[in-house]
N, C-alpha and C positions, 0 to 999 in steps of 0.2 A: 504494500500500500504506500502511495507516495503523496496523496492529497488528504486534506482534512476529511473526517467522517462526521456527518451530521445525523444525529438521532433525534427524532421528534417525540417529545414526551408531553402529553396534554397540550398539543399544538404549540409547544415551546421547544427550544432547541438546546441540545447538549452537543458540543463540538469537541471531538477528540483530535488533538494536534500534537505535532513535534515542535512547533514554532515556539520561540522564546518570546513570551508576552510579558508586559508589565503586570505585576501582581495586583496593584490597585485596579479597580473596576475599569473596564474599557467599553465604551459605547453602551453603557448601562448593563453590561454583562459582568458576570463574576468569573474569576479565574482561580483554578485550583491546580496545584502540582500533585501528581500521583505519588502517594506514599506507600500504601499497601492495599490489598483487596478489601480488608475490613473497613478501612477509612473510606475507600471508594464507594462501597455499598451504602454507607451512612450518608455520604455526600449526595449520592443520586436520590436516595429516599427523601432527604431534606429538600432537594431541588423540586421533586415532584409535588411536594406538599406546600411549597413556597409560592410567592408571586414573582420570582425572578424570571426575567425575560429569556435569558440564555446563560449557559454555563460552559466555559472552556476548561477542558481537562488536559494538562500538559504531561507528556512523558517522552523520553528520548527515543523510544521505539514504538511506532504506531501499531504495528502488528501485535506486539506484546500487550499494549494497552487495550486494544480491541478484544483480545482474548480474555483479559481480566474483566472487562465490562460485560461481555457475553456470559461470563461465569456468574454474574449477579442476577441473571434472568433465565427463564426457559426460552431457549433460542429456536426459532422456526425459520425454515427456508421457504420462500414463496416466489412466484413469478407472475408477471402480467404483461399485457400488450397494449400499445397505442396503435390502433388499427386505422388506416386511411383508405379511402376510396380513390380511384383515379382522378375524380374531380376535386379532391382535397378535403372533403368532409371526413370527420373522425368519429369513431365509435365511442359513445359515452353511455353510462348507465346511471340510474338513480337508485341509491341504496340507503335505506333508513333516513330518507329525507335530504340526502346530500348527493351532489354529483360525484361520480367516481369513475374509475377505469376498471375493466375486468381483470381480475387477478385472483390468486388462491394458493393454498398450501401445496407444496410438492409432495407427490406420492412416492412411496418406496420404489426405487429403481428408475425413476424418471430423471432426465436431464432438466435443467431449468427452462430450456427452450421448449421441451415437450410439455412441461407444466404450463407455460405461458399460452401455448396454442390450445391445449385442452381446456383451460379455464375460459378463454375467449369464446370458444365454440359452445361450451356448456352454459355459460352465464348469459349469452346473447342469442342462443338458438341458431347459430349459423349452420348452413347445410354442408359446408366443406371448410377445411382448415385454411386460415389465412397464411400468407407467405411472410416469413421473417426476413426483413431487409437489413437489420442491423441491431446492435446493442445500444440502448438509449441511455440509461442511467441506473443507479441503484439507490434505493431508499431504505431507511431504518426507522421503525416507530415502535412504541411500547403501548401495551394495554393490559388490562386485568381480565381474566376469564377463568371461571371454575377454581378460584382460589390461587391461581398462578399469575405471576407477573411476567408477561411475555415480551420478548424483543423479536420483532419480525423483520427479516431481511427480504426485500423484494427486488428481484432483477427484472428490469423493464426492457422490452424489445419493441422496436418499431416494426410494423407489419403492414402489408398491402393486401387488399381484398377486392375482388372484381364481381361479387354477387350483388343481386338486387332484391333478394327475398325479404319477406316480412320478418322482423326480428321478434324473438320470443324470450323475454326476460325470465331468468330462473327464479321463480317466486320462493322456492325453498331456501334460497340464499338471501332473502329479504330484498330482492331486486324488483322494483315496481315499474321500471321503464328502461328501454334501450333505444337509443336514437343515433342517427347519423347527423352530427352537429357541424354546421358550417363554421369555418375558422373565424369568420367575422362576428359570430355570436359567442365567442369564448369568454367575453367579459361577463356574461350571465353565469357561466360556470364558475369563474374565479371568485364570484361573490358568495358562493355557497358550496365550497368543497374543502378538502383537507389540505393541510400545508404540504404534505408529501406529494399529493397529486399536483399541486401548484408547481413543485419542483420538476415533475415529469413534463408538464405542459411547457414550462419555461425552457427546459432542455430542448424540446421539440422546436420551439420558436427560434431558439438560438441557432440550431442546426439549419433551419430553413434560411435564416438571415445569412449564415455563413456560405451556404450553397449558392445563394443569389449573388453574393459578392465575388464569386469565382469567375 
């Protein structure tokens, strides 16, 4: 790992970094230097219960720090897709009252790419699998379920689809709607979605801008 890792916790951010930062607060964020796993676990719990906007955790080895952090949670691997039509519209779902992208937990023996394709097909009712065109980004977020504090890593892939069938949202996964959304209407989505999904959409927008500049 060479760049900072962002973990979304209660829609706020924990940043794992190797960078040397000033210990006093920076940009209204708090900074902590890794000492040991026990202290780390306490600091993460304090952050979750606090009103702090963000927390930087510094360690000289980012891979090692990430391993320590994942040891504080039940770690889950997942994958999802940002699917586009040839006309540029993208596939979005509504889940539990918020805009989202199709994604889900990896099953045993699956690659993350296979997980991403399966979840898109299942959650949106596509008749055939979309084609992966590239790796988009990775997100990390935490949540509580069945007495466990979970840290989920989601690998995101850009995909292309050429079908035009009616979409069928997977109601068993609390999905109430699946639509092909024009890029021009993404401002509606950004007003009611998760911070991790905003990261994925921002990555997509940056890639499009970069390709147009070539």
